N, C-alpha and C positions, 0 to 999 in steps of 0.2 A: 901564080906564078910570080916569082922573086924578080922586084924590078930596083933600080938604083933610088928610087924615091921611098921605099919602105925600110930602107939600111938605117937611117937617120934616126926612125920612131924607134926600130927596134932596139939599137943601142941605146937609146933614151932610156926604154921600157927597162931593159937590162940593169941601167945605173939606178932607175928609181928603186928596183927590187933591192940592189945591193947597197944603196944607200937610204932606204926607206926607214922606217922607225925600230931605231935599234933597239932590240930584246934583250938584255944582260942577261948572260948565263948566271952570273954571279952578283946580284945587285949587293950596293955596300952600304946602305943608309936605312937605319933603323926611324920608324915612322915617328917614334916617340923623341928621338934624337933630332929633328929637322929643327934649324935654328930659328927656320920660319914660323914653324907651328908653335914654338915656346913662345916666340916674341908677342904673337896673337894673343895666345892664352892668358900670357901675365897681364897684358893690356886691357883683355875681358874682365879678367877677375878684380882688378883695380876699378874698373868704372860701370860694375853690375851694380845698381842701386839695389836689389834684391839682399845681395851680400851685404852692404851697409845697414840696410834694415834690421837683418837678422842678429848681425854682431852688436847694433844696439839692443835687441831684447836679450841677447844672452848677458850683456852687461847688467841689463836690468834685472834680471833672475839671479845673476850672483849677488847682487846688492840685496835682495830679499833674503838670500840665504843667509847672509850675514847677521841681518835683522832677526831671523827667524831665531837666533841663538841668543837674543838678548835677554836681559832680566825683565822683569813686569815694573815698571815706573814706580818708585816709592810714592806713598802720599802724605802729604804735607796737610795738617787741620789747624785753624785757628777758630778758637771759641769764647764764648763770655757765659758763665752763670752769674746771676742778680738776683737777690732775694727781694726785690721790691719791683713795681712797675711805675712809682713816682719820682725815685731816684735812684743812681747808682751807690750801690751799698759794699762795693770792694772795700777793704781795710776795716770798714766797719761791722761787717756780718760775717760769720764764719763760713756761712754757705755761699759765700759771693766770690769769684775769683776769676780771671784770665785761664784759660787753657793753650798750651802749643804742644801738637801731638806729632808722630811721625809713624807709618806703617811702611812695611815692607812684605810683600806677598813670596813666597818662596817654592816655585813648583816642586811637584815631587820627583824624588832621584829618577833621573834620565830622561824628563820629558823635554828638555831644551836640547839636548843633544839628538832625540829623536825628530823634533821639528827640524833643526837645521840639516840633518841628513835628508830629509824628503826632500826640502827646498833645495838642496845641491843635487839631489836626482831631477827635480824639474829644470835646472839649470844646464845639467849634462842633457837633457831633450833635446832642449833649445841647440844646444851645439851640434847633435845629430842633425836637425834640419839645416844649420850653416853648413854642414859637412854635406849633404844631400846637394844643397845649389852650388856647392862649389864643384862636385864631381859631375852634375850635370851641365855646368857651363864649360868646364873642360872635354865634356864628350859632345856638346854641341859646336864648339869651336871646332874641334877635331873632325867631326864628320862635315859642317861646312866646309873647311879647309879641303877636304878629301874630294869634296862635290865640283868644289872650284879647278882642283888640279886635273879632275876627269874631264870637267868641260873644257879646259884650257887644251888637253893633251888631244881630245877629240878635234878640236878646232886644227890644231897641228895635222893630225892624219887626215882630215878633209881637204887640207892645202895640199898635201902631197896627191891627193886624188884628184884635185880640181888640175894640179899640173899634169897628170897623165891624162884626162881628158881634151884638155888643151891640145896637146902632141897627137891623140887619136883624132880630134877633130880635124886639124891640120892634114895629117895623113889620109883621111877619109876623102877631104875635099881635093886634094891633088889627084887621088887614084880616081875618083869620078869624074874630073875633068879630063882625066887622060884616057879615059873609056874602059879602067882596068877594074874600078869600083861599082858598087850598087848605090842606089841611090837611098835606099833604105839604110845603108851605113851610115851615109853622110847626114840624114836626117835624126838617126838613133843618136849619134854623136853631138848633135845640136840640143837634143831634147835632153839628152843626160847634163850638159852642161846648165841648163836652165833649172833641172831639178837639184843640183848641186847648189844653185844660188838659194833654192828654198832651204836647204838644209843648213846651208852658214847662217842664214838669218835667224834660223830655229836655235843653232846652237850659239850663236853672239846672244840673242835673249837669254840663254839659257844661262852663259856665262857672265850676263849683268844680274840676273836673280840672284844665283850662287854668291857673288860678289856684295850684292845688297845684305844677304841674310849674314854672311860674314861679319860685316860692317856693323849693322843692329846688334851684335853679340858684342862688338868692343865699342859701342858707343858712337861710332862715324857716322857720316853721312851715307845716305845709299849709294852713289854714285862716286864716291873717294874711290881710289884706287887701292887694292889689295896686293901685295908681293908676295910671290911663291917663289923656293928658293930650291926646289927639287922638282922631279917626274915621278909620276906613280910606278913608273919602270926601273928606278932606281930604290925602291923601298925592299926591304928585305921582310919576307912574310914572318908573321909572329911564331914565337916558338910553341909548339904543343905543349900540354900540362898535363900530368895525372890527374884524374877526377879528385883522389883525396887532398891533393895541393891545390888546387883550383877551388873547394868547396872552402877550406882552412882560409886562404886568403880573402874570398868572399865573404865568408862570415865574420872575418876579422874588420873589414872594412864597410861593410854594410850599413849606411845610415839608418835605416828601417829596423835594423835589429839592434842596433846601438840604443835605439829610441824605445824599442819593447824591452829592452835589458833595463832603461832606466826607469820605464813606467811599473816593471816587477819590482826593482828596489823600492822607489818611493811607495807604491801600496804595501810593501813590508814593513817600511817604517811608520806608515800611518795606523798599520794594523797592531803594532806594537806600542802606538801611543794611545790607540783607543785602548788597548787592556791596560794602559797606565792610569788611565781615568777613572779605576776603579778606586784609586788612593788618592786621596785629597791634598790639595795644595794648603800651605801653612803660612798663614799672615800673623808676623811680629808687629806689636805696635808698643810705643812708649809715648809718655807726654807727662808735662809739668803743668802745676796749676800754680802761679804766684797768687797771695791774697793780701799783699803789704800791711802795713798796722803791726798789731799785736799778734797777727795770725801767722804761724809758719805755713810756708810755701808746702803744697801736696804734690807726690809725682804717682805715675801709674805705670804699670807693663801689663800686656795681654797677650795672648794668644789664641786665634782663631782659625777655624777649619770650615771647610764647607762638607756638608754632610751629604753623601750620595744617597739619598732616600730614593731618588727614581731611577734605579737601576735598569729597570725591567722596562722603561721606557727612552733612557738615555745610552747609559753605556753599554748594555747587551746589544741593542740593535747597531751601535755602532762598530763593534767588534766584528759582529754578523755581516755588514758593511764591508768592511776591511777585509776578511776572509773571502767574501765574494769577489771582491775587486782583483785581490791578490791571484786567484784562481784564472780569472778572465785574462789578466796580463800576464800570467805563464803560457797559458792556451795561445794569445796572441804571438807570443814569441817561438813557439813551436811552428805556428801556422807560417810566421815570416821565414822560419828557417826552412822549412821543406819547401814552400815558391821558392826560395832562392837556392836551393840546390837543383830543382827543376831548371830553373833559366840558366845555372851553369853547366847543365848537361846539355842543354840544348845548344848553348853556343861553342861547346866543346866538340859536339858532332858536326856543326856547319864550321868550324874552323879546321878540323881534321879533312872535311869533304872538298873544303877550298883550298887549303893547302895541297892536297893530292891533285886539285886540277891546274894550279899552277906550275906544279911540276911537271906536269904533261904538256903544258903550253910550252915550258922553256926547255924540256928536254925533248919534244918529239914532234908535238902539233904544228907550232910553227915554223919548226925546221922542213916539215913534209910540205907544209902549205906553202912556204919557200920554193921547196924544189919542184914543186907542181907547175907554178908560176914560169921558172926557167925552163921547164920542160917543155910546157906549153909554147913559150914564145920559140925555143927551137923548131918546134915542129910547125909553127906557123912560119918561121923563116925560110924551110925548104918547102914550103907550100902545101903539106899534109892537112893542116888544119885552117878554118876560116878565121875571121875576127871574132865571131861572138865566145867562141870557147877560151880565146885569149883573154878577153874581157872578163869573163867569168871567174877565171883562174884568179886574176888579178884582183877581182871582186872578192872572193873569198878569202883569200889573204890577208886583205883589208879589214874584213869582218874578222877574221881570226885576231888580227891584233887589237880590233875593239873590243872584243870579248873580252880578250885577256886584262884590257885597262879595267873592264868592269870587274873582272875578277878580283884582281889585285885591290881594288877600293872596297869589295865586298869584305875579302879577307881581313884588311883593316879594322873595318868596321866590328866585324865579330868582336875583335882584341879591344878596342874601343868599349862595348859592351860589357865586356868581360870587367873592365878596370872602372866601369862605370857603376857595376854590382846593381842594376837598376832590376824591380822587379818585374817590368813588364816585358809581355812576350816579343822575344827575337823573332824579326819578320822573315819567314821562309822565301817570301818571293827574291831573297839574294840570292838562292840558289838558282835562279835562271839564269845568272852570270856563267854557269857552268856548261850552260848550252849556247849562249849566245854566238860563241865563236866556234862553235865545233864544225860548221858547215851546214848545219840544220837551217840556219837562219838566212844562208846567201844562196841556198839552191832549190829556186822555185818561189812562184806567185804565192802570195798568200799565207807565208810561215807567220807574220805579225811580227812587232818588234820584241825585241828581246829584254828579259827583265833583268834587273840590277838594282843594286843599292841593297843597304842594311837597314832598317829602322831610321826612316827619313832620307835615305839616302837616293839619287836618281839613278834612272836608268835610261838606254838610248836604244833606239832600232839601229840595225846595221848601217854603218855609213856607205858602203858601197852600192850600187844599184843592182837591183834583182835580175834575176836570169830570165829573159822573155821579155824584157822590156816593164816589171813590176815594180815601182819604187815605192819605199817607206819613207816616211820622215820620221824626226826624233820624237820621243817620247812626248805627249802631250800636243802635238800638233793635229 
């Protein structure tokens, strides 16, 4: 039976639904354009010690490449020849003189250039390692930022739920004292308020954990504040790409593929250098021997070459080794390319599914869920339904919004994985976000927490109480 004491609560319930979590039909912000994210990424890139380390290693490799192109050092020789053990005979004996000589080894044509190119390929490989650390840093910061946004948005959603239960508790107490309600409704309201306190503690701990992870990446203290400049509901879903475009983009920016390309080039240069070793280096030498006195000074010119008489044990095995390493590098490059294409295909499939899910959330599911709540409140207002169906409907709506938040975070993490061009398998647990807000997780006890997150992301259970009194905590509780 409708009483005057129920009218304020019903009105506040309608206001809650109308002013609840706003789900933009047309979100306006691309995640990569978020100024807060850009500032955090720049800070992390500047403070990451691994980047400083690999930059120094790259500079060292570039210096090695310059050294590989240098000529062999010339040799200066000084000597004396004397015809006696008892006294110095220079100027007195024809065969006694001082000698001053110099020699320069000339590598066979093309050897210096091949050594330099092999060293440059090694420097490019270190550059690929540097690019991997950079891409991984950007991806880790982006995922940590998304996790922090998710935790803070869930805290906001929980705050709205707490406000609703405060109103519900006041209503059930008033109706119970007036003899119009049941003691079970009053006890249920008190019980759910305590359960919400537990969930708030868990979410606050989650928010601190995510903030600490983000602060570590940017070299800050774990408990330092980290500003966020947007919400998940404001983010535009990433655009879909054709497999050909996505493969081409991944192959162009993949550090692992670039490293194998550098290895293939380096082994090719080393193989060519091994073949050049069949040809000897040439050493030119010149000298002058002053004798003083009545003897004319002497001079000398010479040419010497090393004889490749141990070809079967030196040059031939070196060529065979180079050929084997070249084949191995080419096979490794093809293997990396195949794995990369597989990962890109996985992520494109997930991206398509999550985009469809988000479109369904925006276009129909959340609208229908909100309409269900309003209809249930209307039926409660005329006395055709009890309190429990109303609470179930509101809880279902809040769970749908929570599931949508997880799905938005999941689709952004798939795009992050595409940009990272990682060879790690994409976590399919992120598909759980498709179901977390569909009503399955909020209609009946024992359904368990909803899975969420992509590649290191966090997931959470439904925020709202379960029907029949069952309650679940946040993930990890």
